[in-house]
N, C-alpha and C positions, 0 to 999 in steps of 0.2 A: 668078506663079501665082495663080489665083483661089481664093476661099474654098472653092468647091465642090471644087476639086482637092485642097485640104488635107484636107477631111473625107471625101471619097469618092475613093479612088484609082482610076486607070483600070482598066478591066476586064482589060486585058492584063497588068497587074502582078500576078504570082502571089504569094500569101502565103509567108512564110518556111517552109521545110520543118520538120515536127515532128521532135523528137529521136527517134532510133531507139529501138525498144521496150526493148532491153537498157539503153541509157543512161538512159531514164526510170525503169526499175526500180531502177538503182543510186542515182539521185537520191532516189527515194522511200524506199529503205532508209536512205540517209544522213540524210534528214530525220527518219525515225522514230527512228534511233539518237540524234540530237541532242535530239529532243523528250523522250526518256527520260532524258537527262542534265541538261538545263538546269534543270528544276525541282528535282531533288535537289541539284545544286550550289548553287543559290540558297538553299535551306533550310540547307544545310551552312554556307554563308558567314555567314548570320544567326546560326546556332548558334556558329560560331567567334568572331564578334564578342562575343557574350555571355560566352564562356568565357575569352577572352584579355584582355578589357578590364580593365586594372588588376590583372592576375593576381598581381603581387607583393605586393598588399595583402590582409590585414594582414601587416606585417613581423614575423611571429611563427611559432612552432611551434603549429599548430592541431591540437588533439586528439591523435590517434596519429601525427601528424607528428613527435612527439618520438622515434619509433622508426625508421620506414622510411626517411626521407631520410638519416639518419646511417648506417643499415645499407647503403644504396645507395652512399654515399661510401666506406665501408669496403670494399665489394666492388670498387670501382674501384681502390682503392689496394693491397688485400691479397689479393683473391680470396675472402675469407670475411668474416663479420661479427665485427668486433672490439668491444671494450668501450670505453665512454666514461665520464669522470668525471661526477659529479652536476652540475657547473657548465658542462657542455658546451654547453647551449642558449644560455646567456648569452654564452659565448665565441664561438660561431658567429655570433651576431647582432651582436656588438660591432664597433665601428669604431675601430682596425683589427681585422680578424678574426683570431681564433686558433682553430685546429682541433685539439683535444686528443685525437685518436684514438690508441689504444694497440693493441699487437699481441696483447694477451691475448684469447683467444676468448670470445665471449658466446653463451649459450644463446638460440636464436631459435625462435619457435613456428611460423613459416610458411616454406614453401620460398622459394628465392631469386629466381625469375624475375621477379616483379613489381618487385623492387628493382633487378634488372639493367636493366629497362626504364626505371625512374625515373632510373637512373644516366646514361642517355643525355643527359637534360636537364642533369644536373649537370656532365657532361663538357663540354657546350656553353657553359653559363652560370654554372657554379660552384655552390658549396654555399650558395645563397641561395634564398629563397622562390620566386622566378620559376623558378630552375633546377630545383628538385625538383617544381614543379607543372607544368612545361612539357609533359611527356609525357602526363600525365593529361588536360590540356586538349586536346592534339592528338588523342589517342585518343578522347576524348569527342566531339570534332568529327567525326572520321572515322566514328564509330559512327552519327552522325545521317545522314551520306551513305549508309552501308551500309544503314541501315534503310529509307531511301527506295527504294533499288534492290531490297532484299529484298521489301518490300511490293509493289512493282511486279511482281516475278516471281511472288509468292505469289498475288496477287489479279488479276493481268492488267490493272492499272489504275495509270497514273502518278499520277492524282489521289489514289487511296487510299494509295499508297506515300508520296507527299509529305505527305499529311495525317498519317500515322503519324510521319513524321520531324519535322514541325512540332510535334506534340504532345510528342515527346521533347525537342525543342529548348527547350520552355517548361516542362519538368518541373523543379521545384525541387530534388529529390533528385539527379537526374542532373547538373544544373548545379553543385550544391555539390560532388559527388564528382568532377567534372571540374576543379574549381578548388582541390583540396587534394591533398596528397601521400599518399594512402592507396591500398591495393591493390585495392579492390573495383571501381573504375572500370576498371582495367586488365583485370581478369578479365572484366568485362562485354564488353569489346571482343573478346576471344578467343571467348567463348561465342557471341556474335551472329555473328561471322565463321564459326564452325563450322556454325551453323544455315544460313547462306546457302550454304555449300559443299555441304551435304547437299541443299538445294533444287536446286542446279545439277546435282548427281549424279542426282537423281530425274528431272529433265527429260531428261538425256542418256540414261538407261536407258529411259525411256518412248519416246523417239525411236527408239532401237535396236530395242526390242521391236516397235514399230509397223512398222519397215522390213524386218524379217527373218522375221516370222511370217505364216502364212496362216490362223490360227485353227483349225488341225486338230491341236491337241496340241503344236505347236512350242513353246509357252510352257513346257512341262515340260522340253524338251531343251536349249534355248539356253543357252550359257555367256556370261555378260556380260563376261568378260575383266577386264583391268586398269581400275580405276576411280580415276583420280588425284584427283578431287574428294572422294571418300570418304576417301582417304588424307590429303588436306589437312585434312579435318574432324578426323581422329584426331590429326594434328599440333597443330591449334589447341586441341583439348580437352586434349591432354597439356600444352600451355602453360597452359591454365586451371587444371589441377590443380597445376602448378608455381608458380602464384601463390597459390592457397589450396586446401585439400584438398576443399572441398565441390564442386569441379569433377568429382570422381570420380562423384558421383551424377548429374550432368548428362551425363557420358559414358555412363553406363548407360542413361539415358533416351533419349538420341539414338541409341545403338546399337540399342535396341529399335525406335525409330521407323524407322530406315533399312531394317531387315529386314522390317518390316510393309509398308513401301512396296514392297519387292521382291515380297512375296507378292501384294499387290494388283496390281502390274504384270503378274506372270505370269498371274494369273487373267484380267485384261483381254486378255492376248495369247492366250487360248484354252487355258491349262493345265487339264488334267483334275484334277490333284492339286496345286494351287498351294502348299499348306502343306508337303507332302512335298518338292516341288521346291525351295522356298525353303530348307528345312532341309538338303537334300542339296547344293545348289549355291551358296547365298548366305550361310548363317549363319557358316560357318567363315571364308570370305574376309572377311566383314564384321568378325568378331572380330579377325583378324590385321591388317586395314587400320586399324581404329580403336584397339583396345586395344594392339596391338603397337606401332604408331607413337606412340601416346600414352606408352607406357612408355619408349620410346627418348628421346623429348623430355624426359620428366620426369627421368630419370636424367642426361641431358645437361645439364639446368639446374643440376645440382650439380657441374659440372666444376671450378669454382673451389675448392669444398670438397674434392673428391676429390684435386685436385692437391696439396693439403697446404699451400698458401701458400708464398710466396717466402722467408720468413724462418725457416723450420724450425718455426714454432709450429703453424700449421694451424688449421682451424676447430674448433669445439667438439666434443670427443670424436672428433676425426679419427683419433687413434692408439689408440682404445680397444681394438681387436682385436689390436694388436701383442703377440705372446706369448700370446694366448688362442686356443684351437682351436675354440671353440664359438660359439653365438649367444646373445644376450640380448635380450628375455626368453625364458623357456622356453615361453611360450604366445603365440599370435597370435589376437586376437579371441576369447579364451576357449578356443581349441583347443590342446591340448598339442602341442609340437613334439618330434620324435624326438631323444633324447639321444645324438647321435652326433657324432663329430668333423666339423667343417665347415672344416678347415684348407685344403681344396682350393678354397674360395671365397676370392678375394683379400681381404686384410685390409681395404683401404679400403671394400669393399662390406659386409663384416660390421660395420665401424664405422658405416657409413651405416644399416644395419638397426637397430643399437642406438640410434642417435640418433633414428631415426623412432619407435621404441618410446617414448622419452621425450616426443617431440612429441605422440604420440597420447594418452598419459596426461595431458599438460598440457591439450590442446585439448578432450578429453572430460570432464575433471574440473574445469575452470575454473568456480567457483561464487562467487567473491568478489563481494559485492554492489556495484553501481554505480548512481549516481544516475539514469542514463539507460538502464539496461537495460529490456527490455520482452519481453512474450510474443509469439510469432509470431502468435497469434490476433488481435492488434491491428495487425499491420503493414499489411494491405491497406486499413484504414480510417484510416491515419496516426494511430494512437492515442497514440504516445509517440515523437516525433522526438528526435533527439540534438542537443543544443547543443554545437557544436564550438569555439565561440569566443564570449567574452562580455567586454565592457568597459563599465562605467558611466562616462559622460563628463560631468563637471561643466559648468555653464554657463560659456561663455567659452573653452573648450578644444576643439581639433580642429573648429572651426566650429560648435559647439553654441551656439545662441542662445535655447534654451527655458529659461524660468525654473525649471522643475522638473527640469532636467538632461536628458541624452540617453542613448541606449543604442546599442551597436554589437554585433551578434550575427551569427554564422553558424549557422543552424539547418538540420539535415538533414531538411527537411520536403518530402515530395513535394507538388506542387501539389494542394491538397485536392480541387478539383472534378474534376481529371483522375483521381485515384485512386478517388474515389467513383463516377465514371462507369464506370471500369474494372470495378468490382464488378458492375454491371449487365451490362457487356459480356461478362464471363466466364460469367455465367448464360446469356446469349444464345448464346455459343459452345458451351456444353454442350448446349443444345437443338439447335443446328445439327448438332453432331457425332452426337448420340445418335439423333435422329429423322430427319435428312436425310442422314446418312452423309457429311458434308462433311469431306473430308480436310484442308482448310486449317484449319478450326477444330480438328481433332484435332492438327495439327502444333503450333499455338500452345499448346493445352492441355497437350500433352506437355512442352513447354518449361517451362510454368508449374509443372507437377507436379514435374519434375526439379529445378527451382531452389528452389521454395517448400516443398513438403511435407516434405523431409528435416529441416527445422529443427524440426518438431514433436516429434521424438524427444528433443530436448534441453531438456526442460522445467525441469531443474534447473541448466542451464548459463547462464552470463552471456552473453546475446546482445543484439544491437542491431538496430534497424530499418533502419539504413543498409545492412545486408547486401543489402537488396532492390533496390539499384540494378541488380543483374544482371537482375532481373525487369522493369525498366522498359521495355525495347524490346518485350517481348511483351505487356505491358499496353497499350502504344500500338498495337500491331498489332490487339489485340482491340477497342479502341475504334474504330480506323479501319474495321475490318470491320463493326462495328455501324453506324457512320455511313454506310458505303456502302449498307447495307440501308435505312437511313432515307432516303437520297437516292433510292432506287428502282432496280429492275432495268433492264437494257437493254431498250428497246422499250416502256417504260411511257409513258403519256400525258404530254404537256407539262405539264398541270396537276398531275399527280402528281409530276413531277420538280421543278416550282417549289415545291410545298409541302415536299417532301423536302429540297430544297436550303436552304430557309429554316430548317427545323428543325435540320439538320446544321450549317449555318453558325452558328446561334445558340449551339449547344453549343460549337463551336470558339472562337467569340468570347468566351464566358463563361470558358472555360478560360484563354485568353490574358489576359483581364482579371484573373482570379484570380492568375495568375503575376505580372503587373505589380504587383498589390497587395502580394504577399509578397516581391517582388524585393529590397527593402532588407535582409530577413532572410537572404537567400542570399549577400550580398556584403559583409556587415559595414558597411553604410552607416550613418553617424551620423544617427539620427533622434530626434525628441523622445520622451521617455519615454511620453507619452500616446499617440503614434502606435504605439509598440511594444506598449502595452497593448491597443490596438484590434486588433492582429493576433494576440493570444493568445485564440483563439476558445474554447479549452478549457483548464481548469486543468492537464490532463495534458501540455500543451505547454510548461509553465513549468519 
């Protein structure tokens, strides 16, 4: 065959037939689906590497790990939180290990679900640092994946979604809280999953409204029927409440958000009275779907306590109501309760009510001074991070070669440049929401308000900045939205897009570099004391 025949096929040879149109459509959809997953999975794998690398170090109880991992182990063995002797930490970490759990019940200030989640890792790997940190690391990684997909759905851009996820992957506070056995990282997972569920519900409702209305008042009459994604959001927010009580304020904020979306959707579908229609047709179902399902999940989380334990002892105050007909306290949130017999309420539930009254008094009245407590006003600007682990390492020990000695620390410090950028991003979102009526900005701001603002009512309570790990995903969404605006809108000139890409890229690179600089303080890496001092930018960080 000649070269001409190789490069120019004979005229009689017909080209291969094109794929049928339906087949091409399926291929395009499959390609689009994969393109929306590859980026998020890649960012999540990067986040997982950071979170699982050397997870069992330090081999110690870090900060409040002295409480929750042992409570989780007790739940596994007894169904309720038992008490431990003072030397329990040393016994657990000793070789050979001794676990001195007793059946005597212990008063616990937080609901049990977060500890049940932590117990999964302990069941798999034992009562060791890797075991009690496994689930927080796993959920911290999955949260990064969720955020990428949520950002993609919220902003209609895989790039913006992956940017938000990358920012969270390199946030120091989220990294630290994913590598220690504390409750707040677990709550963050449930809250973000609930937000994503509400976004899916919104999209489904909008699609239904668009498909069945003709713009002639049908938006008032249509019934939206069963909404499983909103029920899922209620279940997840009930789980958030069953980890820590501040989930209740987030439940209220998200409940308000979803009915406001319903009102907006009906208005867009031609409703003449969208507010009345929302109140008549959506408000009560939303309350039942979210608050009702949340309540079921919350009470269900106490199943081990309600069961009374297998040894007859039971959880703290489990048998308080036995032989008592009434409730205690006589008031709830300052409102007097009727003084009538409540014997028709099962005794375990009345005991649970009494236990909750004690938990409420403890959590609202806690004012014992702590070295690392801080005011919520300082949290967004990382004014007072929490030192969760500290060891001063002499020269010649644990790889320290510095003449002045070394330091090993775990500091609950959000990546400073990310958090400071987020302050500007929140102002930008306020502008977008107020002047442009941007619902996406309003959604992120609603989450920020529900998570952050309630803490300001506890000015006298002992509170800590690491509570804000629940806020981190929404700060990253805010920064990603601002970076998307810097990048430039669709259809802008190539020159505008190049300048915007350079500006947004520099911000992301600066945040990543800042994270890398502080990384030794997030993982208890042994560094020279002079290097540690270089990272103490403010005296309030010490």
